C-alpha positions in Angstrom: -59.4 -22.0 76.4 -56.6 -21.1 73.9 -54.7 -24.9 74.9 -58.0 -26.4 74.2 -58.1 -24.5 70.8 -54.4 -25.5 69.9 -54.6 -29.1 71.6 -58.2 -30.4 71.5 -58.9 -32.9 73.7 -57.8 -36.7 72.7 -60.5 -37.9 70.4 -62.2 -35.1 69.3 -61.5 -33.6 65.8 -60.8 -30.2 64.2 -64.4 -28.8 64.6 -63.3 -25.8 66.7 -63.3 -22.3 64.0 -59.6 -22.0 63.9 -58.1 -19.0 62.9 -54.6 -21.1 62.1 -54.3 -24.1 59.8 -56.0 -27.3 61.1 -53.0 -29.7 62.4 -55.3 -32.6 62.6 -54.2 -36.1 61.0 -56.6 -35.6 58.5 -55.3 -32.3 56.9 -51.6 -33.9 57.0 -53.0 -37.1 55.1 -54.5 -35.4 52.3 -54.2 -32.5 49.9 -57.6 -31.3 50.2 -61.2 -32.7 50.9 -63.2 -34.5 48.5 -65.8 -32.7 46.5 -68.6 -34.3 48.0 -69.6 -31.3 49.7 -70.0 -29.7 46.5 -73.0 -32.3 46.1 -74.9 -29.6 48.3 -74.6 -26.4 46.4 -78.2 -25.2 47.3 -76.9 -24.6 51.1 -75.0 -21.2 49.3 -72.2 -21.7 51.7 -69.0 -19.6 50.6 -65.8 -22.1 52.2 -62.5 -21.8 51.3 -61.1 -25.3 50.3 -59.1 -25.4 53.7 -61.6 -25.0 56.3 -60.6 -27.1 59.1 -64.6 -28.3 59.6 -64.3 -29.6 56.0 -61.8 -32.0 56.9 -63.8 -33.4 60.0 -66.8 -33.3 57.6 -64.4 -35.6 55.2 -63.9 -37.8 58.2 -67.3 -38.1 59.2 -69.0 -38.8 55.9 -66.0 -41.8 55.3 -67.6 -43.2 58.4 -71.2 -43.6 57.5 -70.2 -44.3 54.1 -67.8 -47.2 55.9 -71.1 -48.1 58.1 -73.2 -48.7 55.0 -75.4 -45.9 55.9 -74.2 -43.5 53.3 -75.3 -39.7 53.4 -77.7 -38.8 51.0 -77.8 -35.4 49.5 -81.2 -34.7 51.2 -80.2 -35.2 54.5 -76.9 -33.4 54.0 -78.6 -30.5 52.8 -81.5 -30.8 55.8 -78.4 -30.8 58.1 -77.0 -28.3 57.0 -79.8 -26.2 57.2 -80.6 -27.3 60.8 -76.5 -26.5 61.3 -76.8 -23.2 59.6 -79.6 -22.5 62.0 -77.5 -23.0 64.9 -74.8 -20.8 63.4 -77.2 -17.7 63.4 -77.6 -17.9 67.3 -73.8 -18.7 68.2 -72.5 -15.9 65.4 -75.2 -13.5 65.9 -75.1 -13.3 69.4 -71.3 -13.0 69.7 -69.7 -9.5 71.1 -69.1 -7.1 68.7 -66.6 -4.5 70.5 -63.5 -6.4 68.9 -62.7 -9.1 66.8 -60.9 -11.3 69.7 -63.3 -11.2 71.8 -65.8 -12.3 68.9 -63.7 -15.2 68.3 -62.9 -16.1 71.7 -67.1 -15.8 72.1 -67.9 -18.7 69.0 -64.9 -20.6 70.0 -65.8 -21.4 73.9 -69.5 -21.7 72.6 -68.7 -24.1 70.4 -66.7 -26.3 73.0 -69.4 -25.8 75.4 -72.7 -26.2 73.7 -71.9 -28.7 71.4 -72.7 -31.6 73.9 -75.5 -29.6 74.7 -76.6 -29.5 70.8 -76.0 -33.2 70.6 -77.9 -34.0 73.5 -81.2 -32.0 72.5 -80.9 -34.0 69.3 -81.2 -37.0 70.9 -84.1 -35.6 73.0 -85.8 -34.5 69.6 -85.2 -38.2 68.2 -87.0 -39.7 71.3 -89.8 -37.2 71.1 -90.4 -37.4 67.3 -90.1 -41.0 67.5 -93.0 -41.3 70.2 -95.1 -38.8 68.4 -94.8 -40.8 64.9 -94.9 -44.5 66.6 -97.4 -43.9 68.9 -100.4 -44.9 66.8 -98.5 -48.5 66.1 -97.9 -49.4 69.4 
């Protein structure tokens, strides 16, 4: 498990929470993520500038910009709120006996549950689309 955290599988980004600095390419090529994250202060999150997931977010925002569908502040806020609800469940269920057990629980949960979350989002798209477009067909 720790090997996965230290060297994520090919094609993944630094989305796994880490206690050490991120070693991904984006972190090595940029001094710090852009201030785009600061567009959404209404989330009220307190993050350190070097938080590894900020690098992953930066890369993802660059990709949607390049594709011509830039992230709006409203969408970023909605996604952030949804992610916070998931994080409340993930972190809230972590063991409290030791910080190491809690960290392992959150890391494993991130690695193992991220595909579940993505699948649920896609299924929700099918459900919402069917509901919204039912009367239009």
